[in-house]
C-alpha positions as CSV (number, residue, x, y, z in Angstrom):
1,M,102.0,106.3,83.7
2,W,104.1,104.2,85.9
3,T,101.3,103.5,88.0
4,L,99.5,102.1,85.0
5,L,102.3,100.0,83.9
6,A,102.4,98.6,87.6
7,F,98.7,97.6,87.2
8,V,99.3,96.1,83.9
9,S,102.2,94.1,85.6
10,A,99.9,92.9,88.5
11,L,97.3,91.8,85.9
12,C,99.8,89.8,84.2
13,L,101.5,88.4,87.4
14,G,98.0,87.1,88.3
15,F,97.5,85.1,85.4
16,Y,101.2,83.9,85.8
17,D,100.2,82.5,89.2
18,I,97.2,80.7,87.7
19,S,99.4,79.1,84.9
20,K,101.8,78.1,87.6
21,K,99.1,76.6,89.7
22,I,97.6,74.4,86.7
23,A,101.3,73.5,85.5
24,L,102.4,72.4,89.0
25,R,99.3,69.8,89.3
26,E,101.0,66.9,87.3
27,N,104.8,68.3,87.3
28,K,107.4,68.8,89.8
29,V,108.5,72.3,90.6
30,V,112.0,72.2,89.4
31,D,110.8,70.8,86.0
32,V,108.3,73.8,85.7
33,L,110.7,76.4,86.9
34,T,113.4,75.0,84.5
35,I,111.2,74.9,81.5
36,S,109.5,78.0,81.9
37,V,112.8,80.1,82.5
38,C,114.5,78.2,79.4
39,V,111.2,79.1,77.3
40,S,111.4,82.7,78.5
41,S,115.2,82.8,77.3
42,L,114.1,81.3,73.7
43,F,111.6,84.0,73.5
44,L,113.9,86.8,74.7
45,S,116.6,85.7,72.4
46,V,114.6,86.8,69.3
47,P,114.7,90.9,70.0
48,L,118.4,90.3,71.1
49,I,119.4,88.7,67.9
50,L,117.3,91.2,65.8
51,S,118.9,93.9,67.9
52,R,122.4,92.7,66.6
53,V,121.7,91.9,63.1
54,C,119.6,94.8,62.3
55,P,120.1,97.6,65.1
56,E,118.8,100.7,63.1
57,V,115.5,99.0,62.8
58,M,115.2,97.8,66.4
59,M,116.1,101.1,67.8
60,D,112.9,102.6,66.7
61,T,111.1,100.0,68.5
62,H,110.0,99.3,72.3
63,F,112.1,96.1,71.9
64,Y,115.8,97.2,71.2
65,V,118.4,95.6,73.2
66,P,121.2,97.5,73.8
67,T,124.7,95.9,74.7
68,L,126.0,95.9,78.6
69,D,129.3,96.2,79.7
70,L,131.1,94.0,82.0
71,E,130.1,95.7,85.0
72,A,126.4,95.7,84.1
73,H,126.5,92.3,83.5
74,C,127.9,91.6,87.0
75,F,124.9,93.6,88.5
76,T,122.5,91.5,86.4
77,L,124.0,88.2,87.2
78,L,123.7,89.3,91.0
79,K,119.8,89.9,90.6
80,S,119.6,86.4,89.1
81,V,121.4,85.0,92.2
82,I,119.3,86.9,94.5
83,V,116.1,85.7,92.8
84,L,117.1,82.1,92.5
85,S,118.5,82.2,96.2
86,S,115.0,83.5,97.2
87,W,113.4,80.6,95.3
88,I,115.2,78.0,96.8
89,F,114.8,79.0,100.3
90,A,111.3,79.5,99.8
91,Y,110.5,76.0,98.5
92,I,112.7,74.5,101.1
93,S,110.7,76.3,103.9
94,L,107.3,75.4,102.3
95,K,108.3,71.7,101.9
96,H,109.2,71.3,105.5
97,L,106.7,73.9,107.2
98,P,102.9,74.1,107.4
99,I,101.8,76.5,104.9
100,S,99.5,78.1,107.4
101,V,103.0,79.6,108.8
102,V,104.6,80.0,105.5
103,S,101.9,82.1,104.0
104,P,101.4,84.7,106.8
105,M,105.2,85.4,106.7
106,Q,105.4,85.6,103.0
107,A,102.8,87.9,103.2
108,T,104.9,90.6,105.1
109,R,107.4,90.7,102.0
110,P,105.7,94.3,100.6
111,M,106.1,95.7,104.1
112,W,110.0,95.0,104.2
113,T,110.2,96.4,100.8
114,L,108.4,99.5,102.2
115,V,110.7,99.8,105.0
116,G,113.6,99.5,102.5
117,A,112.0,102.2,100.0
118,L,111.7,104.7,103.2
119,L,115.3,104.1,104.6
120,I,117.3,103.5,101.3
121,F,115.5,105.6,98.6
122,H,113.8,107.9,101.0
123,E,110.5,107.8,99.2
124,H,107.7,109.9,100.6
125,L,104.1,108.9,100.5
126,N,100.8,110.9,100.5
127,A,98.0,109.9,102.7
128,F,95.9,108.1,100.1
129,Q,99.1,106.1,99.1
130,W,99.8,105.2,102.7
131,V,96.2,104.1,103.0
132,G,96.4,102.1,100.0
133,I,99.5,100.3,100.9
134,L,98.1,99.5,104.5
135,L,94.9,98.1,103.1
136,A,96.5,96.2,100.3
137,V,99.1,94.6,102.4
138,G,97.0,94.2,105.5
139,S,94.1,92.2,103.6
140,I,96.9,90.2,101.9
141,F,98.1,89.1,105.4
142,V,94.7,88.6,106.9
143,F,94.0,86.4,103.7
144,S,97.2,84.2,104.4
145,F,95.9,83.1,107.6
146,G,93.8,80.1,107.7
147,K,91.0,79.1,110.3
148,K,92.2,79.0,114.0
149,S,92.1,75.3,113.8
150,E,94.5,75.3,111.0
151,L,97.0,77.4,113.0
152,R,97.8,74.9,115.7
153,H,101.3,73.8,114.6
154,P,103.9,73.7,117.4
155,I,107.4,75.0,116.6
156,S,109.8,72.4,117.2
157,T,113.5,73.0,117.9
158,T,114.4,70.3,115.2
159,N,113.1,72.4,112.5
160,N,114.5,75.9,113.4
161,H,116.7,75.9,110.3
162,Y,113.6,75.7,108.0
163,Y,112.3,79.0,109.8
164,I,115.7,80.6,109.1
165,A,115.2,79.4,105.4
166,L,112.0,81.1,105.3
167,A,113.3,84.3,107.0
168,L,116.0,84.3,104.3
169,A,113.3,83.9,101.3
170,I,111.4,86.9,102.5
171,L,114.5,89.0,103.2
172,L,115.9,88.0,99.7
173,G,112.7,88.8,97.9
174,A,112.4,92.1,99.4
175,C,115.9,93.0,98.5
176,S,115.3,91.9,94.9
177,G,112.5,94.4,94.7
178,L,114.7,97.2,95.9
179,Y,117.8,96.2,93.8
180,D,115.4,96.2,90.8
181,K,114.7,100.0,91.3
182,Y,118.7,100.5,91.5
183,L,119.1,98.6,88.2
184,M,116.4,100.4,86.5
185,R,118.0,103.9,87.3
186,R,121.3,102.9,85.8
187,Y,120.6,100.3,82.7
188,D,118.4,99.7,79.9
189,H,115.1,97.5,81.3
190,N,115.2,95.4,78.2
191,A,119.0,94.5,78.3
192,V,118.6,93.7,82.2
193,Q,115.7,91.6,81.5
194,V,117.2,89.7,78.6
195,Y,120.3,88.9,80.3
196,Y,118.8,88.3,83.8
197,T,116.7,85.6,82.3
198,F,119.7,84.1,80.4
199,Y,121.5,83.8,83.6
200,Q,118.5,82.4,85.4
201,A,118.2,79.6,82.6
202,V,121.8,78.5,82.9
203,M,121.5,78.4,86.6
204,M,118.1,76.7,86.6
205,L,119.5,74.0,84.2
206,V,122.3,73.3,86.6
207,V,119.9,73.1,89.6
208,W,117.8,70.8,87.5
209,V,120.7,68.5,86.6
210,V,121.7,68.1,90.3
211,M,118.2,67.4,91.6
212,R,116.9,65.3,88.9
213,R,119.8,63.1,87.7
214,K,119.4,60.3,90.2
215,T,115.2,60.4,89.8
216,L,114.9,61.0,86.3
217,A,116.1,57.9,85.0
218,A,114.1,55.7,87.4
219,E,110.6,57.7,87.0
220,R,110.9,58.2,83.1
221,Q,107.9,60.7,83.6
222,S,107.4,63.3,80.7
223,V,106.2,66.6,81.6
224,T,102.7,67.6,80.7
225,Q,100.9,70.5,80.0
226,I,103.7,72.2,78.2
227,G,101.1,74.7,76.6
228,V,100.5,76.0,80.0
229,I,104.2,76.1,80.9
230,V,104.7,78.4,77.9
231,L,101.9,80.6,79.1
232,I,103.9,80.9,82.5
233,S,107.0,82.3,80.4
234,L,104.8,84.7,78.3
235,F,102.8,86.3,81.4
236,L,106.4,86.6,83.4
237,I,108.1,88.2,80.3
238,V,105.3,90.8,80.0
239,S,104.9,91.5,83.8
240,D,108.7,91.9,84.4
241,N,109.0,94.2,81.3
242,V,106.3,96.6,82.2
243,Y,107.4,96.4,85.9
244,M,111.1,97.3,84.9
245,L,109.7,100.0,82.7
246,A,107.6,101.6,85.4
247,L,110.7,101.7,87.7
248,R,112.6,103.5,85.2
249,D,110.3,106.7,85.6
250,P,112.2,109.1,88.0
251,E,108.8,109.6,89.8
252,S,108.1,106.0,90.4
253,K,108.1,104.7,94.1
254,I,109.2,100.8,94.5
255,A,107.0,100.9,97.5
256,I,103.8,101.5,95.6
257,V,104.9,99.6,92.7
258,S,105.8,96.4,94.7
259,T,102.5,96.6,96.6
260,I,100.3,97.0,93.1
261,R,102.2,94.0,92.1
262,R,101.4,91.8,95.0
263,G,97.8,93.0,94.4
264,G,97.6,90.8,91.3
265,A,96.8,88.1,93.9
266,V,93.2,89.2,93.5
267,I,93.1,87.3,90.2
268,G,94.2,84.2,91.9
269,F,91.9,84.6,94.8
270,A,89.1,84.8,92.1
271,Y,90.3,82.0,90.0
272,G,90.5,79.8,93.3
273,L,86.8,80.9,94.3
274,L,85.1,80.6,91.0
275,F,87.1,77.4,89.5
276,L,88.6,75.4,92.2
277,R,85.7,76.0,94.7
278,E,88.1,76.6,97.3
279,P,86.6,76.7,101.0
280,D,86.1,80.0,103.2
281,P,84.9,81.9,100.4
282,W,83.5,85.0,102.5
283,R,86.6,85.7,104.2
284,K,88.4,85.7,100.7
285,V,85.8,88.0,99.4
286,V,86.4,90.4,102.3
287,C,90.0,90.2,101.7
288,M,89.9,90.8,97.9
289,S,87.7,93.7,98.6
290,G,90.3,95.3,100.9
291,I,93.0,94.6,98.4
292,I,90.8,96.3,95.4
293,A,90.0,99.4,97.8
294,G,93.8,99.7,98.5
295,L,94.7,99.5,94.7
296,V,92.2,102.1,94.0
297,C,93.6,104.6,97.0
298,L,97.0,103.9,95.4
299,A,96.0,104.6,91.8
300,F,94.0,108.1,93.0
301,G,97.0,108.9,95.3
302,S,99.4,108.6,92.2
303,I,97.5,110.6,89.7
């Protein structure tokens, strides 16, 4: 069951990436992030309020949000800090470094999650699961490299700190995945998602005010494609919910769940080929085939 939930999460994450790609065409990153997180908080406030007003009714549903003690709130707040820190470092590095350098490095994140799963949680994988992870992660890694002519970007000593930011983004992203498994073994997934999103909204609003206070008055630009930004929130809510629910299963393995979620990139690949007419289609088709083959191996090995 947890494997099926991981695939549902990957599917939603793929459409989340497409919605984000569309929304970012005409809007600033900080605007899209802030609005999407705030909209998510509004959506999640509904089950929270209902759980407090009529708990007897909500307890019989999947959407009941139990209360958390102070310790649990502290752990949830830490998750929000880790995720937002990873986002900030990732955007800093992407702004100042070639994407042909950033993408291959970001593609190694599932491998670091795998290392952590083996060392911290002592997960054991069978042969099919190992083959599936290596196929999926390897295909994503190969896909992230452009043509050789696109990779000739000298590393200057003046931008070393941007490479440090990139390394921190990858490390924090892997830590977030491992931390999710720790949280799901201790707390209710609905409660963690609701309060984690609320804390994110508060922090993103602070970031938005700091980053946009000087430019907002001068530019007077309105945010467009609000409907697509709402879709970002919806897809992310569903993806995170079923992802956390999968990790609550005692038999689940974070190494497999995180790899399957990364496999949602197949949807983004297909969107880029079919609708955006992106270049180098055959390399992408080969990489998509490798990812799909890896996911099939993971599914078969987890039955």
